[in-house]
C-alpha positions in Angstrom: -0.7 -27.2 -40.8 -2.2 -24.3 -42.6 -4.7 -23.8 -39.9 -2.0 -23.6 -37.2 -0.1 -21.1 -39.4 -3.2 -18.9 -39.9 -4.0 -18.9 -36.2 -0.5 -18.0 -35.3 -0.4 -15.2 -37.9 -3.7 -13.8 -36.7 -2.6 -13.9 -33.1 0.6 -12.0 -34.0 -1.4 -9.4 -35.9 -3.7 -8.8 -33.0 -0.8 -8.4 -30.5 1.1 -6.2 -32.9 -1.9 -3.9 -33.6 -2.8 -3.6 -29.9 0.8 -2.8 -29.0 1.6 -0.4 -31.8 -1.9 1.0 -32.3 -1.8 2.5 -28.8 1.7 3.8 -29.4 0.5 5.7 -32.4 -2.4 7.2 -30.5 -0.1 8.2 -27.7 2.2 10.0 -30.2 -0.8 12.0 -31.6 -1.6 13.1 -28.0 2.0 14.1 -27.4 2.1 16.1 -30.6 -0.9 18.3 -29.6 0.7 19.0 -26.2 4.0 19.9 -28.0 2.0 22.3 -30.2 0.6 24.0 -27.1 4.0 24.1 -25.5 5.7 25.6 -28.6 2.9 28.1 -29.0 3.2 29.4 -25.5 7.0 29.9 -25.9 6.0 32.6 -28.5 3.8 34.7 -26.1 4.8 38.4 -26.5 6.3 38.0 -30.0 5.3 41.1 -31.9 2.9 41.2 -34.8 4.3 41.4 -38.3 2.1 41.2 -41.4 3.3 38.2 -43.4 5.6 37.2 -40.5 6.5 33.5 -40.0 9.4 33.7 -37.5 9.9 34.6 -33.8 10.9 38.1 -35.0 7.3 38.7 -35.8 4.1 36.7 -36.8 0.8 37.3 -38.4 -2.0 34.8 -37.3 -1.4 32.1 -39.9 2.3 32.6 -39.8 2.2 31.8 -36.1 0.2 28.7 -36.6 2.3 27.6 -39.5 5.5 28.1 -37.5 4.2 26.3 -34.4 3.0 23.3 -36.3 6.2 23.1 -38.3 8.2 23.1 -35.1 6.5 19.8 -34.2 6.9 18.3 -37.6 3.6 19.1 -39.3 3.4 21.4 -42.3 0.2 23.3 -42.8 -0.8 25.7 -45.6 0.3 29.3 -45.1 -3.0 31.2 -45.0 -5.9 31.0 -42.6 -8.3 30.4 -45.5 -6.1 27.5 -46.8 -5.8 26.0 -43.3 -9.6 26.1 -43.0 -9.8 23.7 -46.0 -7.7 21.1 -44.1 -8.5 18.7 -41.2 -11.7 17.5 -39.7 -14.4 19.8 -38.5 -14.9 19.8 -34.7 -17.8 21.1 -32.7 -16.9 23.6 -30.0 -18.0 21.2 -27.3 -15.4 18.7 -28.6 -12.4 21.0 -28.9 -9.1 19.6 -27.7 -5.8 21.4 -27.3 -4.0 21.8 -30.6 -7.2 22.2 -32.6 -7.4 25.2 -34.9 -10.2 27.8 -34.5 -11.2 30.1 -37.3 -12.7 33.5 -37.4 -14.1 35.9 -40.0 -12.7 39.3 -39.2 -12.1 41.6 -42.1 -13.5 39.6 -45.0 -16.0 36.7 -45.5 -14.6 33.3 -44.7 -11.6 32.3 -42.6 -9.4 35.4 -42.2 -8.0 34.7 -38.7 -6.7 31.5 -37.1 -5.8 30.5 -33.6 -4.7 27.4 -31.6 -7.1 26.1 -29.0 -5.1 25.4 -25.8 -7.9 24.2 -23.5 -10.2 25.7 -20.9 -12.0 27.8 -23.5 -8.7 29.6 -24.3 -6.9 30.3 -27.6 -3.4 31.4 -28.4 -2.8 33.5 -31.5 -1.0 36.4 -33.1 -3.0 39.6 -32.9 -2.2 43.2 -33.8 -0.8 43.4 -30.2 1.4 40.3 -30.6 1.1 36.6 -29.6 -1.2 36.3 -26.7 -3.9 34.1 -25.0 -7.6 35.1 -25.2 -10.8 33.5 -24.2 -12.6 31.8 -27.2 -16.0 33.3 -26.1 -14.8 36.9 -25.3 -17.0 39.7 -26.7 -14.7 40.3 -29.7 -14.0 36.8 -30.9 -17.2 34.9 -30.1 -19.3 36.6 -32.8 -16.6 36.2 -35.4 -16.1 32.5 -34.8 -16.8 30.4 -37.9 -15.5 26.9 -37.1 -12.8 24.6 -35.8 -10.6 21.9 -37.4 -8.5 19.1 -36.0 -5.3 18.7 -38.0 -3.0 16.9 -35.5 
């Protein structure tokens, strides 16, 4: 009797985990696409130091806002965001990953969202826009990437 119960329970657990395990993985993939979609809606938004709204963003305010729109709260500064997530090699970047740069000080001082095809979206002094990750300005300033979604 106990053996039958154990086999039934194990069978149920295997079926349950295969059904819902894939659903959870699909949800993570959907979230990263939502991040990219939300980020692209903000193209052209002006730069504002300390800005965290569609009236104006700084780099980390833009990333903070975009992730919050899809239900994930991140720290507010680029340096604090750099402390979160899992490091990702550039050859393994996926849309939604965060990419970090050292611009005006040592360490992570600028953050952007990777959107695929070697492109990033971020808030720059000229507003929210898309750039190439390996362009002549950003490539030498790149310090790492993190997966937070």
